[in-house]
C-alpha positions as CSV (number, residue, x, y, z in Angstrom):
1,M,48.2,8.9,-30.6
2,T,45.8,11.3,-32.9
3,D,45.1,14.9,-31.1
4,D,41.8,13.6,-31.2
5,S,42.7,10.7,-28.8
6,L,44.6,12.9,-26.7
7,L,41.3,15.5,-26.2
8,H,39.5,12.4,-25.1
9,D,42.0,11.3,-22.7
10,R,42.2,14.6,-21.3
11,T,38.4,14.9,-21.0
12,H,37.9,11.6,-19.9
13,T,40.6,12.2,-17.0
14,S,39.2,15.6,-16.3
15,T,35.6,14.3,-15.7
16,E,36.6,11.3,-13.4
17,S,38.7,13.8,-11.1
18,G,35.6,16.2,-11.1
19,L,33.7,13.3,-10.1
20,A,35.6,12.8,-7.2
21,E,35.9,16.4,-6.1
22,A,32.0,16.5,-6.6
23,I,31.2,13.5,-4.5
24,D,33.6,14.3,-1.9
25,E,32.2,17.7,-1.5
26,A,28.4,16.7,-1.6
27,V,29.5,13.7,0.9
28,E,30.9,16.2,3.4
29,S,28.4,18.5,3.6
30,A,25.4,15.7,3.6
31,S,27.2,14.6,6.4
32,A,27.3,17.7,8.0
33,L,23.6,18.3,7.7
34,L,22.9,14.8,9.0
35,L,25.2,15.3,12.1
36,E,23.3,18.2,12.8
37,R,19.7,16.8,13.2
38,G,21.6,13.3,15.0
39,D,20.6,11.3,11.7
40,A,20.2,7.3,11.9
41,A,23.1,7.7,9.0
42,I,25.5,9.0,10.8
43,E,27.5,6.4,13.2
44,D,30.3,7.7,15.3
45,G,30.1,11.1,13.6
46,E,30.9,9.3,10.4
47,L,28.6,8.4,7.3
48,D,27.1,4.7,7.7
49,P,29.0,2.8,5.2
50,V,26.1,1.2,3.5
51,F,24.6,4.5,2.8
52,R,27.8,5.9,1.9
53,A,28.3,3.1,-0.6
54,H,24.9,4.0,-1.9
55,V,25.2,7.6,-2.1
56,I,28.6,7.1,-4.0
57,E,26.8,5.0,-6.7
58,I,23.9,7.4,-7.4
59,L,26.0,10.8,-7.8
60,T,28.3,8.3,-10.0
61,E,25.4,7.4,-11.8
62,A,24.1,11.2,-12.1
63,W,27.6,12.6,-13.1
64,T,27.8,10.0,-15.8
65,R,24.7,11.1,-17.3
66,L,25.5,15.0,-17.1
67,A,28.9,14.0,-18.6
68,G,27.4,13.1,-21.7
69,L,28.8,9.6,-21.1
70,R,24.9,8.2,-21.4
71,D,21.9,10.1,-22.6
72,Y,19.9,12.0,-20.2
73,G,17.5,13.2,-22.5
74,H,15.0,10.6,-20.6
75,L,15.0,11.9,-16.9
76,Q,13.5,8.8,-15.3
77,A,16.5,7.2,-13.4
78,P,17.2,3.5,-14.4
79,A,17.2,2.4,-11.0
80,T,13.6,3.3,-10.5
81,L,12.1,0.5,-12.7
82,D,14.6,-1.8,-11.0
83,L,12.1,-4.2,-8.9
84,S,15.0,-6.2,-7.2
85,L,16.8,-2.6,-6.1
86,M,13.8,-1.5,-4.8
87,Q,13.4,-4.2,-2.7
88,A,17.1,-4.7,-1.7
89,T,16.9,-1.3,-0.4
90,A,13.8,-2.4,1.5
91,D,15.6,-5.1,3.4
92,V,18.8,-3.0,3.9
93,L,15.9,-0.4,6.0
94,L,13.8,-2.8,7.5
95,A,17.0,-4.8,8.8
96,Q,17.9,-0.9,10.2
97,G,14.9,-0.4,12.1
98,L,14.4,3.0,10.5
99,H,11.2,5.4,10.1
100,P,9.8,4.6,6.9
101,A,10.2,8.4,6.3
102,Q,14.2,8.2,6.4
103,P,14.8,7.6,3.0
104,L,13.0,10.6,1.8
105,V,14.5,12.9,4.9
106,S,18.0,11.5,3.4
107,A,17.3,12.3,-0.7
108,N,16.1,15.6,0.5
109,V,19.6,16.2,2.1
110,L,21.7,14.5,-0.3
111,F,20.1,16.3,-3.1
112,E,20.6,19.7,-1.3
113,A,24.0,18.7,-0.7
114,A,24.6,17.6,-3.9
115,L,23.2,20.4,-6.6
116,P,26.0,23.1,-5.5
117,A,28.8,20.7,-5.9
118,F,27.6,19.3,-9.2
119,A,26.4,22.9,-10.8
120,A,29.9,24.3,-10.2
121,R,31.8,21.8,-11.9
122,M,29.3,21.0,-14.8
123,P,29.1,22.8,-18.4
124,V,25.5,22.3,-18.6
125,P,22.6,24.9,-17.2
126,A,22.0,24.4,-13.5
127,V,18.2,23.6,-14.2
128,T,19.7,20.7,-16.1
129,V,21.8,19.4,-13.4
130,A,19.0,19.7,-11.0
131,Q,16.7,18.0,-13.5
132,V,19.3,14.9,-13.9
133,L,20.2,15.1,-10.4
134,H,16.7,15.1,-9.1
135,A,16.0,12.0,-11.2
136,S,19.0,9.9,-10.2
137,V,18.5,10.5,-6.3
138,F,14.5,10.4,-5.7
139,G,14.4,7.6,-8.5
140,R,16.5,5.4,-6.0
141,F,15.5,6.6,-3.0
142,V,11.5,7.1,-3.3
143,P,10.7,3.3,-5.1
144,G,13.1,2.3,-2.2
145,A,10.9,4.0,0.6
146,L,7.4,2.8,-1.3
147,A,9.2,-1.0,-0.7
148,Y,10.1,-0.7,2.4
149,A,6.5,0.5,3.5
150,E,5.1,-2.5,1.7
151,S,7.4,-4.9,4.1
152,L,6.2,-3.2,7.2
153,R,2.7,-3.5,6.1
154,T,3.5,-7.5,5.1
155,Q,5.4,-8.0,8.9
156,L,2.4,-5.9,10.7
157,G,-0.2,-8.3,8.5
158,G,2.0,-11.4,10.1
159,V,1.6,-10.0,13.5
160,E,-1.9,-9.8,13.3
161,R,-2.8,-13.2,11.5
162,V,-0.7,-14.6,14.9
163,A,-2.7,-12.3,16.9
164,Q,-6.1,-13.8,15.1
165,I,-5.0,-16.9,15.6
166,R,-4.2,-16.9,19.4
167,L,-7.9,-15.0,20.2
168,A,-9.5,-18.1,18.1
169,R,-7.7,-20.8,20.2
170,Q,-9.0,-19.1,23.2
171,L,-12.5,-18.5,22.0
172,R,-12.8,-22.3,21.7
173,E,-10.7,-23.1,24.8
174,T,-12.3,-20.6,27.4
175,V,-15.6,-19.0,26.1
176,L,-17.2,-21.8,24.8
177,P,-17.3,-24.2,27.3
178,E,-19.0,-21.6,29.5
179,L,-22.1,-20.7,27.2
180,A,-24.4,-23.4,27.8
181,G,-27.9,-23.5,28.0
182,E,-30.8,-22.3,25.3
183,Q,-30.4,-18.4,25.9
184,S,-27.1,-18.9,24.9
185,T,-27.2,-20.8,22.3
186,R,-27.1,-17.8,19.5
187,A,-24.2,-16.7,21.8
188,A,-22.5,-20.0,21.4
189,T,-23.2,-19.9,17.4
190,L,-21.4,-16.8,17.2
191,V,-18.4,-17.5,18.9
192,R,-17.8,-20.5,16.7
193,A,-18.6,-18.6,13.7
194,L,-16.3,-15.9,14.8
195,S,-13.5,-18.6,16.0
196,W,-13.9,-20.2,12.3
197,D,-13.3,-17.2,10.7
198,L,-10.2,-16.1,12.7
199,G,-8.8,-19.3,12.4
200,R,-8.6,-19.6,8.4
201,P,-5.8,-18.9,6.8
202,A,-5.2,-15.5,5.3
203,P,-7.5,-14.5,2.2
204,S,-6.0,-16.1,-0.8
205,G,-7.3,-13.5,-3.2
206,F,-11.0,-11.7,-4.3
207,P,-13.6,-12.7,-4.3
208,E,-12.6,-16.1,-4.1
209,A,-12.0,-16.0,-0.5
210,L,-15.6,-14.2,0.2
211,L,-17.0,-17.0,-1.8
212,E,-15.5,-19.4,0.8
213,Y,-16.1,-17.4,3.5
214,A,-20.2,-17.2,2.6
215,G,-20.4,-20.8,1.8
216,H,-19.7,-21.9,5.5
217,A,-23.0,-22.0,7.4
218,E,-24.1,-21.9,11.0
219,T,-27.9,-22.7,11.2
220,A,-28.4,-20.3,13.4
221,L,-26.9,-17.2,11.5
222,A,-28.1,-15.5,8.5
223,P,-27.3,-17.4,5.2
224,V,-25.2,-15.3,3.1
225,E,-25.6,-14.8,-0.9
226,V,-23.1,-13.6,-3.1
227,T,-24.0,-12.6,-6.6
228,E,-21.6,-11.6,-9.5
229,I,-22.4,-9.3,-12.4
230,G,-20.2,-8.7,-15.0
231,A,-16.9,-10.2,-16.4
232,R,-14.7,-10.4,-13.1
233,G,-12.0,-7.9,-13.0
234,Q,-9.0,-7.5,-10.8
235,V,-8.1,-5.7,-7.7
236,S,-4.6,-4.9,-6.6
237,P,-3.7,-7.4,-3.4
238,A,-3.9,-4.9,-0.7
239,A,-7.5,-3.9,-2.1
240,S,-8.0,-7.7,-2.0
241,E,-7.2,-7.7,1.5
242,E,-9.0,-4.8,2.7
243,L,-12.1,-5.1,0.4
244,H,-12.6,-8.8,2.0
245,A,-12.3,-7.8,5.7
246,I,-15.0,-4.9,5.0
247,T,-17.4,-7.5,3.8
248,V,-16.8,-9.6,6.3
249,E,-17.3,-7.0,9.2
250,A,-20.5,-5.8,7.3
251,I,-21.6,-9.6,8.0
252,R,-20.6,-9.8,11.4
253,N,-22.5,-6.6,11.9
254,A,-25.9,-7.6,10.3
255,R,-25.5,-10.9,12.1
256,R,-24.7,-9.7,15.4
257,H,-26.5,-6.4,15.6
258,A,-29.4,-6.3,13.4
259,S,-31.1,-10.0,13.6
260,A,-30.9,-10.0,9.9
261,S,-32.3,-13.0,8.5
262,R,-30.5,-12.8,5.1
263,I,-27.7,-11.2,3.6
264,D,-27.2,-10.2,0.2
265,V,-23.3,-9.4,-1.1
266,V,-23.3,-8.0,-4.7
267,L,-20.1,-7.6,-7.0
268,L,-20.7,-5.4,-9.7
269,W,-17.7,-5.7,-12.0
270,R,-17.0,-2.6,-14.3
271,P,-14.0,-1.7,-16.7
272,S,-12.5,0.7,-14.3
273,T,-14.3,-0.2,-10.9
274,L,-15.6,-2.9,-8.9
275,L,-19.2,-1.8,-7.1
276,L,-19.7,-4.0,-3.8
277,T,-22.4,-3.9,-2.2
278,I,-23.6,-6.0,1.2
279,T,-27.4,-5.7,2.2
280,D,-29.3,-6.9,5.1
281,D,-32.7,-7.2,6.3
282,G,-32.5,-6.5,9.7
283,H,-34.1,-3.8,11.8
284,G,-31.2,-1.2,11.0
285,A,-30.0,1.4,12.9
286,S,-31.1,3.9,15.4
287,A,-29.3,6.6,13.6
288,P,-27.4,7.1,10.3
289,L,-24.1,5.0,10.3
290,E,-22.3,7.8,9.2
291,D,-23.2,9.8,12.6
292,L,-22.7,6.8,14.4
293,A,-19.0,6.3,13.1
294,S,-17.6,7.7,16.2
295,A,-19.0,5.1,18.4
296,S,-18.9,2.4,16.1
297,Y,-15.1,0.8,15.8
298,G,-16.6,-1.1,13.0
299,I,-17.8,1.4,11.1
300,T,-15.0,3.3,11.8
301,S,-12.6,0.3,10.8
302,M,-14.4,-0.3,7.3
303,R,-13.8,3.7,6.5
304,Q,-10.1,3.7,7.0
305,R,-9.9,0.3,5.2
306,A,-11.5,1.6,2.5
307,A,-9.2,5.0,2.7
308,L,-6.3,2.7,2.4
309,V,-7.0,1.9,-1.1
310,H,-8.7,4.7,-2.4
311,A,-12.0,3.2,-2.5
312,R,-15.3,5.0,-1.3
313,I,-17.5,3.4,1.1
314,R,-21.1,4.9,1.4
315,F,-23.7,3.3,4.8
316,E,-27.0,3.3,4.4
317,T,-29.9,2.0,7.2
318,N,-33.2,2.6,8.1
319,D,-36.0,0.1,9.7
320,T,-35.7,-2.3,6.8
321,G,-32.2,-2.9,6.4
322,T,-28.7,-1.8,6.1
323,T,-26.5,-1.5,2.9
324,V,-23.1,-0.9,2.7
325,T,-21.3,0.1,-0.7
326,V,-17.6,0.3,-1.6
327,T,-16.8,1.4,-5.2
328,C,-13.0,0.7,-5.8
329,P,-10.7,0.9,-8.7
330,T,-9.9,-2.3,-10.5
331,V,-6.3,-3.0,-12.0
332,A,-4.7,-1.7,-15.2
333,H,-7.7,-0.1,-16.6
334,T,-7.6,2.7,-19.4
335,A,-9.3,6.0,-19.8
336,A,-11.6,4.8,-22.1
337,D,-13.1,2.5,-18.8
338,S,-15.0,5.1,-17.4
339,K,-17.3,5.1,-20.3
340,A,-17.7,1.8,-20.4
341,D,-18.6,1.8,-16.8
342,V,-21.8,4.0,-17.4
343,E,-22.4,1.7,-20.2
344,V,-22.3,-1.2,-17.7
345,D,-24.5,0.6,-15.2
346,A,-27.3,1.4,-18.0
347,E,-27.7,-2.4,-19.1
348,V,-27.8,-3.4,-15.1
349,N,-30.2,-0.5,-14.9
350,A,-32.0,-1.9,-17.7
351,R,-32.2,-5.3,-16.3
352,A,-33.7,-4.4,-12.9
């Protein structure tokens, strides 16, 4: 065996020994911090076995990169881009019923505990230790937290869907039979339309679901005309759901409260944004809709839905009708698309 081989073996042994010591110190320190705050990751005074295994894997990855056995020039941890690992982490958190913020709290605790243990044993600058350790720790916990939040959102959507189906059945079986006579014709029409809407499957895409909704006509209700301008783009799944809900709510408001005879929905597709407008010819509101938001659940709901998907919403109303305007980012647009948006708007204005 050559001298170089002996040196490599000794270095490798020292590296492994240092890793074991660093992990023991970090786990002990993290356990003490979590125990002190009564964290869910502690069971009977010990770190949860699943969480402990996850921690060891993360710290081993960071140590391996710092030890030079893997290049750490690129600080993005490989696990950050592993979608299957993100979902697996989300599934574990969901099964444990933890708070959505728990992964971020755990990441902070682990980083605080591991940094001194690693810095004391690594022959590299402390700032490098902090950078690599931070990438490995938060590269695992943050994507998992995001996936967990999305899983919770999906579950909530399922619960909401069940509630809608039950309400639709109750409207058909309980309310409709009580509505009889000429004065109740319009009320019965509204109930039938609402029951049909609530009983439909969840929106499968935007604007396809909206076109289907607009095509369902009730003779006593204002018809809905949908117009698309520009090459159809794509919005995120979350935005698709929220835009559909906002549009349907605006249509319902126009039918129920404004006595509209016509409702126009225009989708202006631009390279980086979708401009959605819902306009009716009803009598409008008694005050600016922004001022009525605190007293109107529908308006508040639309504003909240828009905020969830980083969209802007504006309300305009007068004695000739009401317009709801939503501006929502499209998917996978580039920096040059903002300029293209202006060009599309200019072309539309020229046509007008």
